[in-house]
N, C-alpha and C positions, 0 to 999 in steps of 0.2 A: 543486414549484417550480422551473424551469428558472432559473438564473443566469447575470449575467457577471462576473466578478467586476473592475475596475478593478484597476490596476496599471501602471507606467511601460511597460514594454518592450511590455508586449502584454496584450488581456483574460484572462482566465480562466476558461474554459466550467466549469458548476456545476452539480449537482442536489444539492437540499436536501431531504430527507426527514422531515417531525418526525411523532413521534408525536400521537392525540389530546389536544387541552389538560387538562392538568392544572393542580392547585392551584397547584405551584410550577414553575421554570425546569428544563427537563429537559439532563441530559448529553449528550453529544453525542459520534461518532465521526468524523475525517478519513479518507476511506479514499483510497489512492494507489496507481494501479494500474502494470505489470508495463512490461518492453521491446516496444514498437511495438502495445499493446493499447489502449484505452481508458479512460474513467471506468464503465460496467457493468461491464466486463472479462469475459473468454472463457466465455462461457455463460450471461452474465447474473450473473453470479457476486455484484458486488456491490451491482447490483440486489436482488436475493435477500439481501443481508445487508442491506439499508436497511431491506427490512419484515420480519425477524427480529430486527434491532433497535428498529423502532420497535413490534412487539410487545411489548417487554420496557422501553416506556416512554422508548427514549434515538433522540436525532433522529442523523442524519447529514449530512454532506456528500461527495459523490464528484465528482473533477476533471478534467478533462481537462488533462494535460503539455502543454507547448510541440510543435506540430506532428502532435498526434494527435487522434482524436475531433473535434472541433465546433472547433480550435482554429484563429484565424484566421492563425497564420505556420505558416512550415513547417519540418520537422525540425533543420535546421541551428541552429534555437534552443535546443534541449536541450540539458542538460549538467544533470552533477550539481547546480550552483549554479542552475540554472535553475530547476529541482527544489524546488529548497528554498525559492526565490522565491516558488514557484507555493504551497508547501505554507502560508506564513508569511500570506502573499495570504489564502488560506481559512481559517486559525486566528483571522485578525483578524475574519473577515466571522461567523463565528462568535461569538466572543466581543462582538460589534453587535449581536448579533440579543435581542429582549426576550425568547424563548421559551427560552434557552439558556442554560444556568449556564456561565459560561466558567470557572469554578474547577472544572469535571469534565470535562475533556477526555482523548479517548484519537487513538491514531492507528494504524491498519491498515495495511498492506506486502504489494504481492502480487510475490515474486520480485525485479528489481532494485528495486520499489516498495518492497519491504521492507527494502532499504538506506538509500532515501531516508529511509525513516520513522526508522529508527536515527538518521539526521545528526539530523534533524525534533526530536526528542526532545531530542538532545544542546545543541543549539540554544533548546531551550524549556522549561528543566527544572522550571516549573508545569504540564506535562501529566503525567495521573495513570497510564497505562496506553498500554505498546504491546503490537502485536497482528502476528504476521506469517506471512505463507502463503510455502511455497515460498522463504522468504528468500536472497539474498546477504548471507553472514555472515562478512566474511574481509577481511584488510587487503592489498589493492591488486587486480590483475586478477581473480584466485579464477575464477569460473566461467567469466567470460568468457577464458581466457586465450587457446583457439584460435582466440576469433573475433577478440583483440589481433592476435594471429600474423600470420590471414590479410588483414586490413583495414590495419595502422593504417599501413603504407611509402603504402597509397593516400591514406588521410585527411595525412598530411605531404605528399605532391605535390599535392592538390587542394585544402585546407583541409577535406575532409570527404571518406568512403567510401560508396557505393554500396551497400547491402546489402539481399539480397534476400530475401523471406520467402514461405512456402508459404500460412498463409493470407491475407494482403495483398500490395499492394504493394510496392515497394524503398522504402528509407529512407533520408534520406541525413545519416549519423552526423558531427558536427564533430570536426573534431581537438582542440577545445578538450574534447569528452567523454572520447574516449580521455586525454587528461593526467590532468584530473581523476581518473579513474580509476584509471590506474593510481598518483595521489601519494595517493590515500584511504589513512585508517588507523583507520578507521570500526567496527572488530570491536575493535581496543585500547580504544579512548578508550571501548569501551559499559564498560567498569568502571566508570566513574566515574558512570552514570547510575544513582539511585538507585531507580527506579519497577519495577514488576513486569513479566513479560514471559513472554507466550504464544507459543510458534512449532510450528506445525503443519506438517508434509513429509509426502510419502508416502514410504514406503520403494522404489519402485520410478520414482524420480523421477530421469530420464537427463540432466535438463538443470540442477541445482542437487544437488549432492548433500546429502542428508539430513541426514548429516554436521554441514554448516553451522546447520544449526537447533540442532541439540545443541549446539554450539561457541557460540553466542549467548546461550543459555539458561545457558549456564555462566560467562559473564561476570558474573552477578547473581547480587546475595545475596539479592536479596528473596524472603523466604519462599513470598509467590504465585507465582513464574517457573518455569513447566514447559514443556519440549518434548512435545510430541504426534506419534509418529510409527504414521501411518497403512497398515498391510499392504495389497498391492495397489493403492497409488493411484501414479499419474502425478504432475508438474510442475503438471499442470490439475486433479488429483482426477477425474480421469477424469467429467471434465462432457462430455467430446467422444468419450469410450468407447462402443461397444456397450451394452447395458442387461444382457449377460449380464457383463461384466467388475467385480466389485466396482462397482454403481452409486449403493451407498448413502455413498458415499465423500464424494461431495462434499455429500451432505445432513449427515451427522456433522461436515464443517468448518465448517460453518455454523451448525450447534446448537452446539457445541464455542465457537466464536469468540464467538457472541450471548452464551452464559450465563456466559462467562468477566466478556467485559465488562460484563454486569449485577451480576455481583459485586464489580469493581473500580469501578464508576461509581455504582453504586445507584439504580434507577428511579425516575423522578421521579413516576409514574403508571402503577403496574402493573396494568393493568386489560386489557390485552391489546387495545391500540388498534387502527386499520387504520391502516396508513400514509398522509400526505398530501404528497406531491409538486406 
């Protein structure tokens, strides 16, 4: 089901995927996309994750952050704090839904979305689990160090920096985004989050080092926390790679994540239902 979640600054586009109706409300996961991406994610990975979760009796909600996908505003509205507000709006919508058990919610984050997901669970201790893919997990600019050095001066001069991408048109990154990124200390703060963490990364990731996923799990004392490093997998788990290059990496990613979330959340209706969007 396509939704437009209301909030003060701008509405948040979302897609809700529900499993077949069961006798009890379903647990759910909020899916947070990465830099310059969108709610379905590269190669449809979030759309596919939503289907895999539904087959395990778990609902999901995937959203577009400001300036991406179907968002009605431009990318200068996107900051770490705006993304946190978007996620909080989405979590409120999940908790208000009659078919969802608001006490059994998890968050999934991809790349920069993983950093946002960490901030979300820190702000909302009732969340049950955190899963990340190719996540940023560092204090300060981290994997964006070269990006910061290249564009920060332009952002200071103009209020934003125009950044080009190979796979889409350019986006204006606001000065506030740069300053919030430099100030954040999320990895250190994750020592205080008591819930379980799954961090999946590719050993051939040249965008965000896989070590950051290991470092994130290293902050957790929960016995169910684990880092999974996939050999031969790149930042997007080879979903765009030729089929002769470890084509199973993205399938492994989806199965590992969906199974782990089912273990943490518990399915409401484990009859392998078809998803409903």
